[in-house]
C-alpha positions as CSV (number, residue, x, y, z in Angstrom):
1,X,24.4,-112.5,-8.8
2,X,23.6,-108.8,-8.8
3,X,24.2,-106.9,-12.0
4,X,27.5,-105.0,-11.9
5,X,25.9,-101.7,-12.8
6,X,23.3,-102.2,-10.1
7,X,26.0,-103.0,-7.6
8,X,27.9,-99.9,-8.5
9,X,24.7,-97.8,-8.1
10,X,24.2,-99.3,-4.6
11,X,27.8,-98.4,-3.7
12,X,27.4,-94.8,-4.8
13,X,24.0,-94.6,-3.0
14,X,25.6,-95.5,0.3
15,X,28.5,-93.1,-0.2
16,X,25.9,-90.4,-1.0
17,X,23.8,-91.1,2.1
18,X,26.9,-91.1,4.3
19,X,27.8,-87.7,2.9
20,X,24.3,-86.4,3.6
21,X,24.4,-87.8,7.1
22,X,27.8,-86.3,7.9
23,X,28.4,-88.3,11.0
24,X,29.5,-91.8,12.0
25,X,27.3,-93.7,9.7
26,X,25.6,-96.9,10.9
27,X,26.6,-100.1,9.0
28,X,23.0,-100.9,8.2
29,X,21.8,-99.2,5.0
30,X,18.2,-99.3,6.2
31,X,19.2,-97.6,9.5
32,X,21.2,-95.0,7.7
33,X,18.3,-94.4,5.3
34,X,15.9,-93.9,8.2
35,X,18.2,-91.4,9.8
36,X,18.3,-89.3,6.6
37,X,14.7,-89.7,5.3
38,X,12.7,-90.9,8.3
39,X,10.7,-94.0,8.9
40,X,8.4,-93.6,5.9
41,X,10.5,-92.7,2.9
42,X,8.5,-91.7,-0.2
43,X,8.8,-89.7,-3.4
44,X,7.2,-86.7,-1.6
45,X,9.7,-87.0,1.3
46,X,12.4,-87.0,-1.3
47,X,11.1,-83.8,-2.8
48,X,10.6,-82.2,0.6
49,X,14.2,-83.0,1.5
50,X,15.3,-81.5,-1.8
51,X,13.4,-78.3,-1.0
52,X,15.4,-77.9,2.2
53,X,18.7,-77.6,0.2
54,X,17.3,-74.4,-1.3
55,X,15.8,-72.6,1.7
56,X,19.0,-70.8,2.9
57,X,20.0,-69.8,-0.6
58,X,17.9,-69.1,-3.6
59,X,14.6,-69.5,-1.7
60,X,15.7,-67.3,1.2
61,X,13.0,-64.7,0.5
62,X,10.3,-67.3,0.7
63,X,10.3,-67.0,4.5
64,X,8.3,-63.9,4.1
65,X,5.3,-65.9,2.8
66,X,2.5,-66.6,5.3
67,X,3.3,-69.9,6.9
68,X,0.1,-71.6,5.9
69,X,0.5,-70.6,2.2
70,X,4.1,-71.6,2.2
71,X,3.3,-75.0,3.5
72,X,0.5,-75.5,1.0
73,X,2.7,-74.4,-1.9
74,X,5.6,-76.7,-0.8
75,X,3.3,-79.7,-0.3
76,X,1.6,-79.2,-3.7
77,X,5.0,-78.9,-5.5
78,X,6.2,-82.0,-3.7
79,X,3.1,-83.9,-4.7
80,X,3.5,-82.7,-8.3
81,X,7.2,-83.9,-8.4
82,X,6.1,-87.3,-7.0
83,X,3.4,-87.7,-9.6
84,X,5.6,-86.6,-12.5
85,X,8.4,-89.0,-11.5
86,X,6.0,-91.8,-11.0
87,X,4.6,-91.3,-14.6
88,X,8.2,-91.1,-15.9
89,X,9.1,-94.4,-14.3
90,X,5.9,-96.1,-15.4
91,X,6.1,-95.0,-19.0
92,X,9.9,-95.3,-19.4
93,X,12.1,-93.3,-21.8
94,X,13.2,-93.9,-25.4
95,X,15.5,-91.0,-25.9
96,X,17.3,-88.1,-24.3
97,X,15.0,-85.6,-26.0
98,X,12.1,-87.3,-24.4
99,X,13.6,-86.8,-20.9
100,X,14.6,-83.2,-21.7
101,X,11.0,-82.5,-22.7
102,X,9.6,-84.1,-19.5
103,X,12.0,-82.0,-17.5
104,X,10.9,-78.8,-19.1
105,X,7.2,-79.7,-18.8
106,X,7.6,-80.5,-15.1
107,X,9.2,-77.1,-14.6
108,X,6.2,-75.4,-16.2
109,X,3.9,-77.2,-13.9
110,X,6.0,-76.2,-10.9
111,X,6.0,-72.6,-12.1
112,X,2.2,-72.6,-12.5
113,X,1.8,-73.8,-8.9
114,X,4.3,-71.3,-7.6
115,X,2.6,-68.4,-9.4
116,X,-0.8,-69.5,-8.1
117,X,0.4,-69.1,-4.6
118,X,2.4,-65.9,-5.3
119,X,5.6,-67.6,-4.3
120,X,7.5,-66.2,-7.2
121,X,6.9,-62.7,-5.9
122,X,9.0,-63.4,-2.9
123,X,12.0,-64.4,-5.0
124,X,14.4,-61.8,-6.5
125,X,14.3,-63.3,-9.9
126,X,11.1,-65.2,-9.7
127,X,10.8,-69.0,-9.8
128,X,13.6,-69.6,-12.3
129,X,14.6,-72.7,-14.2
130,X,17.8,-72.7,-12.1
131,X,15.8,-73.0,-8.8
132,X,13.3,-75.6,-10.2
133,X,16.0,-77.8,-11.6
134,X,17.8,-78.2,-8.2
135,X,14.5,-79.0,-6.5
136,X,13.5,-81.5,-9.1
137,X,17.0,-83.1,-9.7
138,X,17.8,-83.5,-6.1
139,X,14.4,-85.0,-5.5
140,X,15.3,-87.6,-8.1
141,X,18.6,-88.2,-6.5
142,X,17.0,-88.7,-3.1
143,X,14.6,-91.2,-4.7
144,X,17.5,-93.1,-6.2
145,X,19.3,-93.4,-2.9
146,X,16.1,-94.5,-1.1
147,X,16.4,-97.7,-3.3
148,X,12.7,-98.3,-3.3
149,X,12.5,-97.9,-7.1
150,X,16.1,-98.8,-7.9
151,X,15.3,-101.1,-10.9
152,X,13.0,-98.6,-12.4
153,X,15.7,-95.8,-12.1
154,X,18.3,-98.1,-13.6
155,X,16.3,-98.2,-16.8
156,X,16.3,-94.4,-17.2
157,X,19.4,-93.2,-15.4
158,X,21.4,-92.7,-18.7
159,X,19.0,-89.8,-19.5
160,X,19.0,-88.1,-16.1
161,X,20.6,-84.7,-15.7
162,X,23.3,-83.6,-13.2
163,X,22.0,-81.2,-10.6
164,X,23.5,-77.7,-11.2
165,X,24.9,-75.8,-8.2
166,X,28.3,-74.2,-7.3
167,X,29.8,-77.6,-6.4
168,X,29.0,-79.1,-9.8
169,X,29.9,-75.9,-11.8
170,X,33.3,-75.9,-10.0
171,X,33.8,-79.6,-10.7
172,X,32.9,-79.2,-14.3
173,X,35.9,-76.9,-14.8
174,X,38.1,-79.9,-14.2
175,X,36.8,-81.5,-17.4
176,X,37.2,-78.4,-19.5
177,X,33.8,-76.7,-19.1
178,X,33.8,-72.9,-18.7
179,X,30.3,-71.9,-19.5
180,X,30.2,-68.1,-20.0
181,X,27.2,-67.0,-17.9
182,X,27.1,-63.8,-15.9
183,X,24.3,-65.2,-13.8
184,X,24.4,-67.4,-10.8
185,X,23.0,-70.9,-11.4
186,X,19.9,-70.1,-9.4
187,X,19.0,-67.5,-12.1
188,X,19.7,-69.6,-15.1
189,X,17.1,-69.9,-17.9
190,X,16.2,-73.1,-19.5
191,X,18.5,-72.4,-22.4
192,X,21.6,-71.8,-20.3
193,X,20.8,-74.9,-18.2
194,X,20.4,-77.1,-21.3
195,X,23.6,-75.7,-22.8
196,X,25.4,-76.8,-19.6
197,X,23.8,-80.3,-19.7
198,X,24.7,-80.9,-23.3
199,X,28.3,-79.7,-22.9
200,X,28.7,-81.8,-19.8
201,X,27.3,-84.9,-21.5
202,X,29.7,-84.4,-24.4
203,X,32.7,-83.8,-22.2
204,X,32.0,-86.9,-20.1
205,X,32.0,-89.2,-23.1
206,X,30.3,-92.4,-22.0
207,X,30.1,-91.6,-18.3
208,X,26.6,-90.8,-17.1
209,X,26.1,-87.3,-15.8
210,X,24.1,-88.4,-12.8
211,X,26.8,-90.9,-11.7
212,X,29.5,-88.3,-12.3
213,X,27.6,-85.8,-10.1
214,X,27.2,-88.4,-7.3
215,X,31.0,-88.8,-7.2
216,X,31.8,-85.1,-7.3
217,X,29.2,-84.2,-4.7
218,X,30.6,-86.8,-2.3
219,X,34.2,-85.7,-2.9
220,X,33.2,-82.1,-2.0
221,X,31.6,-83.3,1.3
222,X,34.6,-85.4,2.3
């Protein structure tokens, strides 16, 4: 019999995919997954799909980049995310601090690539932690719902962060969080981002931030 937590994850995954699809979803999970991620789902596809959630918002100015350079930059960051997550799953985690450090180090690598292509120059506030966290965290969410590495993610999901955007900031007010920040989430520094993650984890008690986020995002899309 399937583990109860794993079964719950699968249930949330389907709800999440249906919310992304926003149409009459097919009953088959595999068919639904193909409609969302294509015929060849991979970690790089997950990262690419995450990038698209940023294009019309914080990354709007990136359209001014030369097409060839923009594609090379995107592809290199997608590959980086894929490699970093693969290392994470292979090595496992022993503590929250270990994941938080991994998250920051991955951001620094994303920033280095972005600067090397000049991508940061096309963004009003540069390649901030706020922008990077959404790209990285949604890529991780996409990998989870692909269910190709479901057992590996089950071992580390207690440490994963909730993606920060307007939906999640609004939802967090319902559990007593009112983070005093004058900046939009896309302009957040690492310190502000981590303050939010730590407060969120505390307010949720034993509920996992990534699972809470799944529910709140689906509720908003309903």
